[in-house]
ZADO-1210 file (C-alpha; in nm, 4 decimals, padded with zeros to 6 digits):
<atoms>
<atom x="-00.1719" y="-01.0257" z="-01.6897" code="UNK" pos="1"/>
<atom x="-00.3460" y="-01.1806" z="-01.3851" code="UNK" pos="2"/>
<atom x="-00.2807" y="-01.0920" z="-01.0536" code="UNK" pos="3"/>
<atom x="-00.2775" y="-01.2621" z="-00.7050" code="UNK" pos="4"/>
<atom x="-00.2625" y="-00.9343" z="-00.5124" code="UNK" pos="5"/>
<atom x="-00.2864" y="-00.5613" z="-00.6439" code="UNK" pos="6"/>
<atom x="-00.1877" y="-00.3434" z="-00.3258" code="UNK" pos="7"/>
<atom x="-00.3389" y="00.0021" z="-00.4232" code="UNK" pos="8"/>
<atom x="-00.2252" y="00.3387" z="-00.2020" code="UNK" pos="9"/>
<atom x="-00.3131" y="00.6689" z="-00.2668" code="UNK" pos="10"/>
<atom x="00.0891" y="00.8289" z="-00.2242" code="UNK" pos="11"/>
<atom x="00.3770" y="00.6315" z="-00.4062" code="UNK" pos="12"/>
<atom x="00.5455" y="00.5386" z="-00.0899" code="UNK" pos="13"/>
<atom x="00.2115" y="00.4499" z="00.1307" code="UNK" pos="14"/>
<atom x="00.2557" y="00.0817" z="-00.0189" code="UNK" pos="15"/>
<atom x="00.6241" y="00.0358" z="00.0981" code="UNK" pos="16"/>
<atom x="00.5403" y="00.2130" z="00.3909" code="UNK" pos="17"/>
<atom x="00.2867" y="00.0216" z="00.5523" code="UNK" pos="18"/>
<atom x="00.2472" y="-00.3578" z="00.3295" code="UNK" pos="19"/>
<atom x="00.5848" y="-00.3869" z="00.1079" code="UNK" pos="20"/>
<atom x="00.7071" y="-00.6782" z="00.3554" code="UNK" pos="21"/>
<atom x="00.3600" y="-00.8950" z="00.3192" code="UNK" pos="22"/>
<atom x="00.4388" y="-00.8593" z="-00.0604" code="UNK" pos="23"/>
<atom x="00.8136" y="-00.9167" z="-00.0326" code="UNK" pos="24"/>
<atom x="00.6618" y="-01.2801" z="00.1373" code="UNK" pos="25"/>
<atom x="00.4179" y="-01.3718" z="-00.0964" code="UNK" pos="26"/>
<atom x="00.6357" y="-01.2753" z="-00.4306" code="UNK" pos="27"/>
<atom x="00.9006" y="-01.5336" z="-00.2278" code="UNK" pos="28"/>
<atom x="00.6212" y="-01.7683" z="-00.2203" code="UNK" pos="29"/>
<atom x="00.5732" y="-01.7373" z="-00.6046" code="UNK" pos="30"/>
<atom x="00.2293" y="-01.4992" z="-00.6110" code="UNK" pos="31"/>
<atom x="00.1788" y="-01.2439" z="-00.8527" code="UNK" pos="32"/>
<atom x="00.1532" y="-00.8777" z="-00.6928" code="UNK" pos="33"/>
<atom x="00.1015" y="-00.5653" z="-00.8698" code="UNK" pos="34"/>
<atom x="00.1097" y="-00.2047" z="-00.7256" code="UNK" pos="35"/>
<atom x="-00.1252" y="00.1041" z="-00.8076" code="UNK" pos="36"/>
<atom x="-00.0632" y="00.4953" z="-00.6522" code="UNK" pos="37"/>
<atom x="-00.3786" y="00.6769" z="-00.6847" code="UNK" pos="38"/>
<atom x="-00.1827" y="01.0482" z="-00.7375" code="UNK" pos="39"/>
<atom x="00.1524" y="01.1420" z="-00.7876" code="UNK" pos="40"/>
<atom x="00.2239" y="01.2572" z="-00.4306" code="UNK" pos="41"/>
<atom x="00.2654" y="01.6586" z="-00.5437" code="UNK" pos="42"/>
<atom x="00.1509" y="01.8089" z="-00.2739" code="UNK" pos="43"/>
<atom x="00.4361" y="01.6619" z="-00.0746" code="UNK" pos="44"/>
<atom x="00.6664" y="01.8867" z="00.0758" code="UNK" pos="45"/>
<atom x="00.9627" y="01.7535" z="-00.0421" code="UNK" pos="46"/>
<atom x="01.0424" y="01.6142" z="-00.3922" code="UNK" pos="47"/>
<atom x="00.7927" y="01.6581" z="-00.6593" code="UNK" pos="48"/>
<atom x="00.5024" y="01.4448" z="-00.8569" code="UNK" pos="49"/>
<atom x="00.7667" y="01.3820" z="-01.0637" code="UNK" pos="50"/>
<atom x="01.0462" y="01.2510" z="-00.8920" code="UNK" pos="51"/>
<atom x="00.7902" y="01.0388" z="-00.6911" code="UNK" pos="52"/>
<atom x="00.7240" y="00.8849" z="-00.9870" code="UNK" pos="53"/>
<atom x="01.0504" y="00.7783" z="-01.0843" code="UNK" pos="54"/>
<atom x="01.1229" y="00.6991" z="-00.7079" code="UNK" pos="55"/>
<atom x="00.8080" y="00.4294" z="-00.7576" code="UNK" pos="56"/>
<atom x="00.9379" y="00.2756" z="-01.0323" code="UNK" pos="57"/>
<atom x="01.2957" y="00.2204" z="-00.8712" code="UNK" pos="58"/>
<atom x="01.1325" y="00.0481" z="-00.5711" code="UNK" pos="59"/>
<atom x="00.8693" y="-00.1462" z="-00.8051" code="UNK" pos="60"/>
<atom x="01.1560" y="-00.3007" z="-00.9602" code="UNK" pos="61"/>
<atom x="01.3422" y="-00.3857" z="-00.6590" code="UNK" pos="62"/>
<atom x="01.0707" y="-00.5450" z="-00.4910" code="UNK" pos="63"/>
<atom x="00.9745" y="-00.7447" z="-00.8215" code="UNK" pos="64"/>
<atom x="00.6490" y="-00.6246" z="-00.8397" code="UNK" pos="65"/>
<atom x="00.5239" y="-00.6858" z="-01.2174" code="UNK" pos="66"/>
<atom x="00.3411" y="-00.3479" z="-01.2726" code="UNK" pos="67"/>
<atom x="00.2685" y="-00.0523" z="-01.1124" code="UNK" pos="68"/>
<atom x="00.0019" y="00.1823" z="-01.2323" code="UNK" pos="69"/>
<atom x="-00.0488" y="00.5819" z="-01.1563" code="UNK" pos="70"/>
<atom x="-00.4346" y="00.7006" z="-01.1570" code="UNK" pos="71"/>
<atom x="-00.2994" y="01.0550" z="-01.1641" code="UNK" pos="72"/>
<atom x="-00.5477" y="01.1598" z="-00.9532" code="UNK" pos="73"/>
<atom x="-00.5253" y="01.4933" z="-00.7396" code="UNK" pos="74"/>
<atom x="-00.3223" y="01.4898" z="-00.4344" code="UNK" pos="75"/>
<atom x="-00.5390" y="01.6316" z="-00.1895" code="UNK" pos="76"/>
<atom x="-00.8220" y="01.6960" z="-00.2763" code="UNK" pos="77"/>
<atom x="-00.9584" y="01.3663" z="-00.5233" code="UNK" pos="78"/>
<atom x="-01.3066" y="01.2770" z="-00.4133" code="UNK" pos="79"/>
<atom x="-01.5197" y="00.9826" z="-00.4560" code="UNK" pos="80"/>
<atom x="-01.6912" y="01.0409" z="-00.7986" code="UNK" pos="81"/>
<atom x="-01.7692" y="00.8469" z="-01.0609" code="UNK" pos="82"/>
<atom x="-01.5029" y="00.9710" z="-01.2517" code="UNK" pos="83"/>
<atom x="-01.2015" y="00.8444" z="-01.0154" code="UNK" pos="84"/>
<atom x="-01.4514" y="00.5316" z="-00.9189" code="UNK" pos="85"/>
<atom x="-01.4167" y="00.4122" z="-01.2987" code="UNK" pos="86"/>
<atom x="-01.0234" y="00.4446" z="-01.2960" code="UNK" pos="87"/>
<atom x="-01.0022" y="00.2175" z="-00.9762" code="UNK" pos="88"/>
<atom x="-01.2486" y="-00.0578" z="-01.1917" code="UNK" pos="89"/>
<atom x="-01.0470" y="-00.0632" z="-01.4529" code="UNK" pos="90"/>
<atom x="-00.7154" y="-00.1088" z="-01.2841" code="UNK" pos="91"/>
<atom x="-00.9255" y="-00.4077" z="-01.0770" code="UNK" pos="92"/>
<atom x="-01.1092" y="-00.5716" z="-01.4286" code="UNK" pos="93"/>
<atom x="-00.7185" y="-00.5397" z="-01.5956" code="UNK" pos="94"/>
<atom x="-00.5336" y="-00.6987" z="-01.3327" code="UNK" pos="95"/>
<atom x="-00.8380" y="-00.9047" z="-01.1661" code="UNK" pos="96"/>
<atom x="-00.6385" y="-00.9478" z="-00.8529" code="UNK" pos="97"/>
<atom x="-00.7655" y="-01.2389" z="-00.5584" code="UNK" pos="98"/>
<atom x="-00.6888" y="-00.9763" z="-00.2625" code="UNK" pos="99"/>
<atom x="-00.6436" y="-00.6147" z="-00.3013" code="UNK" pos="100"/>
<atom x="-00.4832" y="-00.3775" z="-00.0321" code="UNK" pos="101"/>
<atom x="-00.5759" y="-00.0652" z="00.0503" code="UNK" pos="102"/>
<atom x="-00.5087" y="00.2606" z="00.2814" code="UNK" pos="103"/>
<atom x="-00.5843" y="00.2886" z="00.6248" code="UNK" pos="104"/>
<atom x="-01.0116" y="00.2973" z="00.7311" code="UNK" pos="105"/>
<atom x="-00.8689" y="00.6416" z="00.9288" code="UNK" pos="106"/>
<atom x="-00.5574" y="00.7902" z="00.9928" code="UNK" pos="107"/>
<atom x="-00.3700" y="01.1505" z="01.0580" code="UNK" pos="108"/>
<atom x="-00.3523" y="01.2061" z="00.6622" code="UNK" pos="109"/>
<atom x="-00.7060" y="01.2493" z="00.5401" code="UNK" pos="110"/>
<atom x="-00.6258" y="01.0748" z="00.2108" code="UNK" pos="111"/>
<atom x="-00.5920" y="00.8034" z="00.3516" code="UNK" pos="112"/>
<atom x="-00.9024" y="00.7129" z="00.4841" code="UNK" pos="113"/>
<atom x="-01.0728" y="00.8950" z="00.1706" code="UNK" pos="114"/>
<atom x="-00.8839" y="00.6515" z="-00.0555" code="UNK" pos="115"/>
<atom x="-00.9788" y="00.3897" z="00.1454" code="UNK" pos="116"/>
<atom x="-01.3710" y="00.4091" z="00.1040" code="UNK" pos="117"/>
<atom x="-01.2673" y="00.4676" z="-00.2644" code="UNK" pos="118"/>
<atom x="-01.1239" y="00.1604" z="-00.3418" code="UNK" pos="119"/>
<atom x="-01.3734" y="-00.0382" z="-00.1297" code="UNK" pos="120"/>
<atom x="-01.6765" y="00.1466" z="-00.3351" code="UNK" pos="121"/>
<atom x="-01.4577" y="00.0644" z="-00.6827" code="UNK" pos="122"/>
<atom x="-01.4254" y="-00.3074" z="-00.5406" code="UNK" pos="123"/>
<atom x="-01.8130" y="-00.3585" z="-00.5460" code="UNK" pos="124"/>
<atom x="-01.8409" y="-00.1521" z="-00.8946" code="UNK" pos="125"/>
<atom x="-01.6349" y="-00.3404" z="-01.0400" code="UNK" pos="126"/>
<atom x="-01.8344" y="-00.6632" z="-01.0051" code="UNK" pos="127"/>
<atom x="-02.1352" y="-00.4621" z="-01.1955" code="UNK" pos="128"/>
<atom x="-02.2084" y="-00.5887" z="-01.5214" code="UNK" pos="129"/>
<atom x="-02.3793" y="-00.3304" z="-01.6690" code="UNK" pos="130"/>
<atom x="-02.0761" y="-00.0951" z="-01.5991" code="UNK" pos="131"/>
<atom x="-01.8657" y="-00.1365" z="-01.9265" code="UNK" pos="132"/>
<atom x="-01.4884" y="-00.0328" z="-01.9925" code="UNK" pos="133"/>
<atom x="-01.3972" y="-00.2843" z="-02.2128" code="UNK" pos="134"/>
<atom x="-01.2923" y="-00.5300" z="-01.9835" code="UNK" pos="135"/>
<atom x="-01.4937" y="-00.8111" z="-01.8041" code="UNK" pos="136"/>
<atom x="-01.6752" y="-00.7504" z="-01.4863" code="UNK" pos="137"/>
<atom x="-01.4245" y="-00.8674" z="-01.1891" code="UNK" pos="138"/>
<atom x="-01.4668" y="-00.8407" z="-00.7685" code="UNK" pos="139"/>
<atom x="-01.1822" y="-00.9588" z="-00.5528" code="UNK" pos="140"/>
<atom x="-01.2397" y="-01.2228" z="-00.3172" code="UNK" pos="141"/>
<atom x="-01.1396" y="-00.9501" z="-00.0118" code="UNK" pos="142"/>
<atom x="-00.9959" y="-00.6548" z="00.0601" code="UNK" pos="143"/>
<atom x="-00.7336" y="-00.5509" z="00.3053" code="UNK" pos="144"/>
<atom x="-00.6759" y="-00.2218" z="00.4845" code="UNK" pos="145"/>
<atom x="-00.3076" y="-00.1754" z="00.5705" code="UNK" pos="146"/>
<atom x="-00.2462" y="-00.0052" z="00.8771" code="UNK" pos="147"/>
<atom x="-00.0471" y="00.3481" z="00.8483" code="UNK" pos="148"/>
<atom x="00.0503" y="00.5541" z="01.1198" code="UNK" pos="149"/>
<atom x="-00.1782" y="00.5888" z="01.3442" code="UNK" pos="150"/>
<atom x="-00.1619" y="00.2548" z="01.5923" code="UNK" pos="151"/>
<atom x="-00.5232" y="00.1084" z="01.5174" code="UNK" pos="152"/>
<atom x="-00.6474" y="-00.2065" z="01.6861" code="UNK" pos="153"/>
<atom x="-00.5474" y="-00.4883" z="01.4172" code="UNK" pos="154"/>
<atom x="-00.7712" y="-00.7633" z="01.2916" code="UNK" pos="155"/>
<atom x="-00.4601" y="-00.9818" z="01.1705" code="UNK" pos="156"/>
<atom x="-00.0686" y="-00.9516" z="01.1560" code="UNK" pos="157"/>
<atom x="00.1677" y="-01.0924" z="00.9300" code="UNK" pos="158"/>
<atom x="00.5228" y="-01.2154" z="01.0163" code="UNK" pos="159"/>
<atom x="00.8058" y="-01.0197" z="00.8278" code="UNK" pos="160"/>
<atom x="01.0911" y="-01.0528" z="01.0430" code="UNK" pos="161"/>
<atom x="01.2678" y="-01.2412" z="00.7082" code="UNK" pos="162"/>
<atom x="01.1470" y="-00.9501" z="00.4667" code="UNK" pos="163"/>
<atom x="01.1965" y="-00.6057" z="00.7427" code="UNK" pos="164"/>
<atom x="01.5657" y="-00.5497" z="00.6020" code="UNK" pos="165"/>
<atom x="01.4491" y="-00.5137" z="00.2421" code="UNK" pos="166"/>
<atom x="01.1419" y="-00.3386" z="00.3094" code="UNK" pos="167"/>
<atom x="01.3436" y="-00.0727" z="00.4552" code="UNK" pos="168"/>
<atom x="01.5302" y="-00.0502" z="00.1571" code="UNK" pos="169"/>
<atom x="01.2333" y="-00.0337" z="-00.0587" code="UNK" pos="170"/>
<atom x="01.1474" y="00.2851" z="00.1852" code="UNK" pos="171"/>
<atom x="01.5318" y="00.3973" z="00.0924" code="UNK" pos="172"/>
<atom x="01.3768" y="00.4445" z="-00.2595" code="UNK" pos="173"/>
<atom x="01.1976" y="00.7375" z="-00.2191" code="UNK" pos="174"/>
<atom x="01.5196" y="00.9743" z="-00.1710" code="UNK" pos="175"/>
<atom x="01.3323" y="01.2659" z="-00.1627" code="UNK" pos="176"/>
<atom x="01.0947" y="01.1814" z="00.1219" code="UNK" pos="177"/>
<atom x="01.3074" y="01.0183" z="00.4045" code="UNK" pos="178"/>
<atom x="01.6081" y="01.0344" z="00.6010" code="UNK" pos="179"/>
<atom x="01.9249" y="00.8755" z="00.4352" code="UNK" pos="180"/>
<atom x="02.2706" y="00.8950" z="00.6033" code="UNK" pos="181"/>
<atom x="02.4436" y="00.8591" z="00.3228" code="UNK" pos="182"/>
<atom x="02.3047" y="01.1998" z="00.1804" code="UNK" pos="183"/>
<atom x="02.4586" y="01.5002" z="00.2129" code="UNK" pos="184"/>
<atom x="02.2002" y="01.7541" z="00.4038" code="UNK" pos="185"/>
<atom x="01.8772" y="01.7962" z="00.1915" code="UNK" pos="186"/>
<atom x="01.8414" y="02.1844" z="00.1397" code="UNK" pos="187"/>
<atom x="01.4519" y="02.0859" z="00.1597" code="UNK" pos="188"/>
<atom x="01.2316" y="02.1729" z="00.4663" code="UNK" pos="189"/>
<atom x="01.2239" y="01.9112" z="00.7131" code="UNK" pos="190"/>
<atom x="00.8587" y="01.7407" z="00.7548" code="UNK" pos="191"/>
<atom x="00.7471" y="01.4588" z="01.0270" code="UNK" pos="192"/>
<atom x="00.8815" y="01.2136" z="00.7868" code="UNK" pos="193"/>
<atom x="01.2076" y="01.3119" z="00.6875" code="UNK" pos="194"/>
<atom x="01.4125" y="01.2367" z="01.0221" code="UNK" pos="195"/>
<atom x="01.5850" y="00.9173" z="01.1368" code="UNK" pos="196"/>
<atom x="01.3406" y="00.8903" z="01.4074" code="UNK" pos="197"/>
<atom x="01.0602" y="00.8339" z="01.1665" code="UNK" pos="198"/>
<atom x="01.2498" y="00.5344" z="01.0421" code="UNK" pos="199"/>
<atom x="01.3383" y="00.4188" z="01.4001" code="UNK" pos="200"/>
<atom x="00.9295" y="00.4313" z="01.4418" code="UNK" pos="201"/>
<atom x="00.8818" y="00.2149" z="01.1336" code="UNK" pos="202"/>
<atom x="01.0881" y="-00.0533" z="01.3152" code="UNK" pos="203"/>
<atom x="00.9257" y="00.0395" z="01.6302" code="UNK" pos="204"/>
<atom x="00.5867" y="-00.0015" z="01.5162" code="UNK" pos="205"/>
<atom x="00.6719" y="-00.3466" z="01.3190" code="UNK" pos="206"/>
<atom x="00.8260" y="-00.4578" z="01.6360" code="UNK" pos="207"/>
<atom x="00.5003" y="-00.3829" z="01.8247" code="UNK" pos="208"/>
<atom x="00.2831" y="-00.5506" z="01.5860" code="UNK" pos="209"/>
<atom x="00.5452" y="-00.8951" z="01.5690" code="UNK" pos="210"/>
<atom x="00.5234" y="-00.8874" z="01.9399" code="UNK" pos="211"/>
<atom x="00.1743" y="-01.0076" z="01.9497" code="UNK" pos="212"/>
<atom x="00.2644" y="-01.3252" z="01.7824" code="UNK" pos="213"/>
<atom x="00.6182" y="-01.3868" z="01.8605" code="UNK" pos="214"/>
<atom x="00.8013" y="-01.2853" z="01.6128" code="UNK" pos="215"/>
<atom x="01.0510" y="-00.9737" z="01.5923" code="UNK" pos="216"/>
<atom x="00.8862" y="-00.7652" z="01.2879" code="UNK" pos="217"/>
<atom x="00.4893" y="-00.7816" z="01.1581" code="UNK" pos="218"/>
<atom x="00.2723" y="-00.5559" z="00.9254" code="UNK" pos="219"/>
<atom x="-00.0718" y="-00.5462" z="01.0759" code="UNK" pos="220"/>
<atom x="-00.4187" y="-00.5081" z="00.8643" code="UNK" pos="221"/>
<atom x="-00.8235" y="-00.4602" z="00.9382" code="UNK" pos="222"/>
<atom x="-01.0609" y="-00.6776" z="00.7636" code="UNK" pos="223"/>
<atom x="-01.3315" y="-00.5668" z="00.5206" code="UNK" pos="224"/>
<atom x="-01.5310" y="-00.8625" z="00.5911" code="UNK" pos="225"/>
<atom x="-01.5619" y="-01.1999" z="00.8282" code="UNK" pos="226"/>
<atom x="-01.2224" y="-01.4237" z="00.7357" code="UNK" pos="227"/>
<atom x="-01.3080" y="-01.7818" z="00.7269" code="UNK" pos="228"/>
<atom x="-01.0666" y="-02.0424" z="00.8882" code="UNK" pos="229"/>
<atom x="-01.0215" y="-02.4331" z="00.7429" code="UNK" pos="230"/>
<atom x="-00.7863" y="-02.5118" z="01.0266" code="UNK" pos="231"/>
<atom x="-00.7814" y="-02.3830" z="01.3478" code="UNK" pos="232"/>
<atom x="-00.4012" y="-02.4762" z="01.3991" code="UNK" pos="233"/>
<atom x="-00.2980" y="-02.2633" z="01.0921" code="UNK" pos="234"/>
<atom x="-00.3747" y="-01.9534" z="01.3144" code="UNK" pos="235"/>
<atom x="-00.1137" y="-01.8246" z="01.5589" code="UNK" pos="236"/>
</atoms>
């Protein structure tokens, strides 16, 4: 299966929180989308790794992504090692995406920036002929980093106004992690992301990025290289 975009997140729900509106928009346009989580998020205060895997699959089906792999790296303690690079290289070569989305370049959670560098390195090594894993070499055309908790200066934004409602439905698939007004009060500990105010923050963040291009909601990205333009009238 060849993909157009492969979105990679270090924790299940990173993708849904940060770039799922963009993925939904491209699925609607007919592009083939796949997902990959590096860990099960097993260090999260609420829920468990096994439960988050189930929630991630529910979100994948709702999104309409064609696949979702989990690489089983150790949440919180994965390193930029040969073993972990090669795990990502194999996924890249397996699906041969043109574009990869990855975690924020730096963020409140130390896993995010570390994963961003790990994925960037894997994108390069995936194109080296002498790394043999049973797949042909493949290097994506480009890598974009979605912006997460911290309000980094964006390089570009994507209008997700029409996808915002469904994006929030995808986030709600992770019932163990986020506020759900229809669910009885949880007995698990409160966390910075388990209250309604965090979901309000997601709306506000996407609204803030949308304002810069005069739309209701947008998701923001940082680029890994210079972006070329064929027609300047295509830019907002």
